[in-house]
C-alpha positions in Angstrom: -99.8 169.3 -12.7 -97.4 171.7 -11.0 -96.4 173.7 -14.5 -99.4 173.4 -15.6 -100.4 175.6 -12.0 -97.3 177.8 -12.6 -98.3 178.3 -16.2 -102.0 179.9 -15.1 -100.7 181.9 -12.5 -98.1 184.1 -14.6 -98.7 187.1 -15.4 -96.3 187.2 -17.7 -97.8 184.4 -19.4 -100.1 183.5 -22.8 -102.1 180.7 -24.0 -104.4 178.8 -25.9 -105.5 175.1 -26.3 -107.7 173.2 -25.2 -107.9 171.0 -21.3 -109.6 167.8 -20.2 -111.5 168.4 -17.0 -112.4 165.4 -15.2 -113.2 166.4 -11.1 -114.4 169.5 -10.3 -115.9 171.3 -7.4 -116.7 174.5 -7.4 -119.4 176.9 -5.5 -120.7 180.5 -6.7 -124.6 181.8 -6.8 -126.8 183.1 -9.5 -128.1 186.2 -10.2 -131.9 185.9 -9.8 -132.9 189.1 -10.0 -132.1 192.1 -7.0 -131.5 190.7 -3.7 -131.9 187.5 -4.5 -129.2 184.6 -5.5 -129.8 181.3 -5.7 -126.6 179.5 -4.1 -124.8 176.9 -6.2 -122.3 173.8 -5.3 -121.6 171.3 -9.2 -118.8 168.7 -7.2 -118.1 165.6 -10.0 -115.3 163.4 -8.6 -115.3 160.0 -9.5 -111.8 157.9 -9.5 -111.7 156.3 -13.0 -113.9 158.2 -15.6 -114.8 157.0 -19.2 -113.6 159.5 -22.2 -117.8 160.3 -21.8 -117.3 162.4 -18.8 -114.4 164.4 -20.0 -115.3 167.8 -20.1 -113.3 169.7 -22.8 -113.1 173.7 -22.1 -110.8 175.8 -24.5 -108.7 178.2 -22.3 -107.5 181.8 -23.8 -105.2 183.2 -20.8 -103.6 187.2 -22.1 -100.7 188.8 -20.3 -102.2 190.0 -17.0 -104.9 188.9 -16.6 -106.9 185.9 -15.4 -107.2 181.9 -17.6 -110.7 181.9 -18.8 -112.1 178.4 -20.3 -115.1 178.3 -22.3 -117.5 174.9 -22.7 -117.1 173.2 -25.9 -119.3 169.8 -27.2 -116.6 167.8 -28.8 -113.4 166.6 -28.1 -110.8 168.3 -30.0 -109.4 166.9 -32.6 -105.6 165.7 -32.0 -103.7 167.6 -35.2 -105.4 170.2 -33.7 -103.2 173.1 -32.0 
């Protein structure tokens, strides 16, 4: 996983591919209008996950930019690169 962290944080690296998310802890807020936000908290962490619980995301990272994650509907085929 440290190799993946290095790739995602390197300013000179360009990436495209899929990442399987099996756990997440995210906090933030949703804009609900002027002077109003809704606090968000999402926590999904389990010891053993069934394959249906895996969230697949497409990742793109351009040089000098942060990675972008896009959720996908179904697991990518093995021959897709």
